[in-house]
N, C-alpha and C positions, 0 to 999 in steps of 0.2 A: 366783398370779403373773399379771399382766396379759398379754393376748395379745401385745402389742408386744414385751414382754421375751422371751416364749417364741419368737416369730418371730426375734428377733435372735440368741438363743442357739443355735438349731439351723439358722440360716442359711436360712430358708425364703423363697422368692420368690413364693409364691402361696398362696391359700387352699386350693387343691386339694392342694398338697403338704402343707400342714399337716394336712388331713383324713387323708391317707394315712399320714403319720408318726404322728399321734395314734392311729389305728386299729391300726397295727402295734404300737405301745407297749402299747395296751390288751390286745391278743391275747397279747403276751409276758407281761404281768402276770397275765392270767387263767390262763396255763399254767405259772406259776412252780411249781417243785418243788425240794425239797431232799432229799438222800439221808437215809434213816432210820438209817443207821449212821455215816456221816461227815457233814461239813457242806458237801460239794461240791454245787453246785446248777446250775440252768439258765443261770447266767451263762456256763457252758461250753455252747455250743449243741449240741455233739456228745455230751453225756452221755446215757447209756442207763440206764433204770430197769427193774427187773423188776416183777412183779405186786405185790410187797410194798414197792415204793418204794425198794429197795436199788440203789445205782448200780453201774456196771461198775467203778468204781475199787475198791470193796470186794471185788467178786468177783475182779478181776484180782489183788489182793493175796493173797487166800486160795487161789486156784487156781493162780497162776503164780509169784508172788514168794516167798511164805512157804515152800512145799514145797522150793524150791531155794536157800533162804537158809541157808547153813552158817556160823553165827556162834557156834557152841559149840566143843566139843572138836575136831571134825573141821576146823572153820574155823581154829582156832589152829594145827593141824598144817600146814595149807596156808600160813598166814601165815609160819610159821617156815621152811618149805621155800622159799618165795619169798625170804625174807630171806637164806638161804644162797646162793641163786642170784644175787641181786643183789651180795652180798659177793664171791662168786667172780669175777664178771665185772668188778667194780670194783677188784679187787686191784691194788695198785701205783699207783692213781689217787688224786688228792687227795680226790675225792668219788665215792661209788658211785651216787648218785641225786640228783634235784632235787625240791624240793617248794615249791609256791607258798603263801605265808602272807599272809593279809589282816588278821589280828588277831581275826577272828571265831572262833566255837567250833569249827566243823568242821575248818578248816585248822589251828588251834592244836592240837587234839587229835591230828590226823594227824601233826603234827611230833613230838609227845610219843611217840606209838606208834612212829614210825620210829626214833627215837633210843633210847628206854628199853625197848621191848618187842622190836623187831626187831634192835636193835643196829647200825643202819646209820650211815653217815657222810654225811648229806644236806647238800647246799648249799641253804640256805633262800633263796628268791627272792621279792622283794616288788616289785610295780609300784605306783609312786606316780602316780596319775592326777589328783592335785590335790584329792581329796575325803576324805582320811582324817580321821576324828575323832581327837581327842586320846586318847581311850580306846583306840582301835585301835593308835595309835602306841605308847602305854604298854604294851599287851599284847605287842606284837611285841618290844619291848626286854626286857621281863621274861622272856619265853620264851627268847629267844636267850641272854641272860646266864645264866639258870638252867640251861639245858641245855648251855652251852658250845659253841654252834654258830656257824657263819659265816653272815652275812647279806649278800646282794647286793641292792641296791635300784636299780631302773631307774626314772628319773624321766621321764615322758612330757612332750614339748614342750607346755607349757600352751597356747600360742597355737593349735596344731593341735588339741589336745584340745578346747579351748573352741569352735573353729570347727566341729568335727564334731558336738559336742553341740547347738549352736544349730541346725545344719542338720537334725539329727534331730528336734528340737523343732518346727521349722517344717514338717517332713514330716507332722506330725500323726498318726503311727502310735503304737500303744500301746507299742512296743518301745523305750522310751527308755533302757534300761540297756545296750543293745548296745555303744555306743562304749566304755564302761568295761570290759565283759566282753571285748570284742575286744582291748583293750589288755592286759588281764591275761593272757589265754591265749596270744595271739600273741607277746607279749614273752617269756613262759616258753618256748614252743616254739622260738622263734628262738635264745634263749640256749642252750638244751639242745643244739640242733643245732650251733651254732657251737663249743661246748665238748665236743662228742662225748659227751654224757651220755645213756645209753640208756634209763634208767628215770625216768619222771615219776610221782611219787606225788601223789595228790589227796585232798582231804577229802570228795569226793562220796560219798554213802552211802545205803543203803536206810532206815536207822533214822529219819532225819528228813526224807527226801526221796523216799519210795516213791510218794507221790502227786504226779506231775509236773504243773507248771502248763501248761495248754493254750496253744497258740500265740495264741489270741485275747486272752489276758491279757498278752501281751508275752513269751510263752515260746518265742520263735523258736529253733529248734534249730540249733546250729552257726554257724560264722563264715562268713557269706555276703558275699564281697567285691563281688559283682555288685550286691546291694542297697545296700551301703555307698557304693560309688562313684557309683551313680545318684542317691542322695539327696544326696550331697555335691556332685555336679555341678550339681544343681538349686538347692541352697540354700547351699552353702559359698562362702567368699570367698577362701580361700588354699589353696595346694597342700599335700597331706599328704606332705611330703618324708621325715619321719622316723617318722611314726606306724606302729607295728607292725601288720601285717595278714597273717595266714597263713590262706588259704582252707581251708575244711573238706575239700575234695578233696586238698589238699596234705598236711595232717596225718593224715588218715585213710588215705591211700594212699601218697604219696611218703615222708613221714616214717617211716611204720610199716614199709613193705616195702622201701624202698631204704636208709634209714638205720638200720632196725632198732629204732626207738624204741617203747617200750611204756608204756602208761598203766596204773597199778595203784592199786586202791582198798582200802587196808588196813582201813578202818573197817567194811567189809562182812564181815570174817572174824573178828571178835571182838565180844563184847557192847559195844554203844555206846548208853548211856543218857544223854540230854541232861543231866539234873540231876546225875547222878553225875560226868560229865565236867567240868561246870562246877565242881563242888565240889573235884575233884582238882586242877584247874588253879589254882583260888583258893588252896587250902591249900599247894600246892607252890611256886607262883611269884608269888602275889599278883595273878594274872590277874583281871580284872574282867569279869563277865558283862554282856551287853547286854539291854535290855528285850525285843528281838525279833530274829529272824533278819535278817541283812543290814544291821543298824544300824551296822556298822563303817564304812560309807561314808555320808557326809553326803548325797550326791546320791541314793544308792539308798534311804536312809531317807525322803527327801522324795518321791521318785518313787513308792515303794510305799505310803507312808502318806497322801499327799495327791494327787499328780497322777493316778495310775492309778484309784483308786476314785472320785474326784470328777469327773474328766473322762470316763472310760470306763465306770465302774460295776463295775470288776473289783477283787477283793480277793485278793491272793496269799496272804494269811493263811489263806484257806480251804484251800488246798493244804497249807500249812505245818502247820496244826492237824490236818487230816485225816490227814496222815502220822503225827503223834504219836498220834492216836486209833487208827489201824490197828496201830501197834506197841506199844500198851498204855501209853503215857506220858502220856496225857491223856484225860479222859472227854469224851463228846460234849456233856454239859451245860456243862462248863467251857469248851469251845470256843465254844459258842453264846453264853455270857455274855461271853466276851472279844471275839468278833467283833461284838457289838452296839454297841461303842463304839470310837472311834479309839485307837490306841496313845498318841498324843501329844495334848495339849490344844490348843484352837483358837488361843490366843495364840502358843504355840510354833510351830505350823504356819504361821501368818501371818509370824512372824519368819523362818522358814526360807524361805518364798516370797520375801521381800525379799532374803535372803542369796544365794539361788541366782540371782536376777535380777542383783544387783550383781556377783557373781563371774563371771557370763557376759557382763558388759558390756551388759546390757539394763536398761532402766528397768522398774520394776514394772508400768507401764502396758503396755509392750511384751510382757512375759511374760504378763500377764493377757490381752492380745489373742490371743496364741498359744493360751492355755488355753481361750479361748472360741471358737476357730476350729473349722471343720468336721473331725470325726474321720475318719481314713482308716486303711488297713491296708497291710501290706507288698505286697498285691496291686496297689496303685496305682503300684508302682515295679518296675523290672526286678529279677528275683531268680532264684535257682536252687532254689526250694523243691521243685519236682517231683523234682529229682535227690536232694535231701536227704531227702525223704519216701520215695523208693525205697530209699535206703540205710538209713533207720530201719526200714522194713518188712523188709528183708533181715536186719538185726540181730535183729529180733524172731523171725523164722523160724529163725535159727540159734541162738537162745537167748542171744545176747550182750546183749540189752536186754530187760528184762522189764516195765518200766513202760509205761503207755499213752502213746503219742506221737500227738498230733493238734493 
């Protein structure tokens, strides 16, 4: 690549800056290392390797997560005991719990478990943020009809959603899926509180998510309204009058201890094998599996398959595949072969780039200019990361969170 193009891409102002940047990149490349058991690598700058090249992700799973993971007979007993407790507290009410459904595998299987195994009466809650794939919509309809459940859909104001997403893109941080995630979870929490539903069930699980994505990859933990409002103040153009935002301190403290709301993860207490779950849902309901995790959202698919790896060099698939390696659902060789190429072909990705630009009322050139802009992180904006990190550390100490948080 000609020097002029390199200079433009990384926004250098002087030859000295170029030398420093080039030298730093060279050092990083020289020190590149990948775990010999998983495929997590030094794109996580905080990863730690032992003398055998095995990462702390592997050791954390085998020393902390696996010994405390009760997904056999004892787990099933706990699952059914919790089911009885939820039923008892929900007696006389129209619904005894609420469960968010995206149409993806984890939430779909969690709905199945709640109804068919736990015998609950869940209100299925879906947030439409404007990016559903037709496959996701079809999966939701098939599951709801097949299980005879009630579905409540909250549609986010598209003008506000669009404005916040464009603001985040202009902020240049890796965490581009936060607006969607915040809408999903905040909408669910607010609805549960308003309707006095105490139990929130989630598809979050150890089996496919034991290897958590580091924050450098856009894995910002929790709903941080300080970060959101600062980014929107700098780059937004319209007020967020109806956009749902429930700060992490509210749902971790106020909602839990004042309103008595409890989050429960049923998939951690029974055998949950990705391929088996896909097969069951396909055979029972005509549910269609996705090519990869999070592909139920068109924006998330674009963000994880194109924006994040090409702009920042981060592959969330490393964490996704490493989780499956650690839980015995994928070999390391299979993961290495899969990670070596994109999930989607180049023509499809370019079409998606144009689609995203048009949907956000940007020209392709405007979105390309943002893509080529100088990368930043949440540290360039006001945030409450220190408080969140303190809370995450406390949860680790108390044994409430066993995955690595960083």
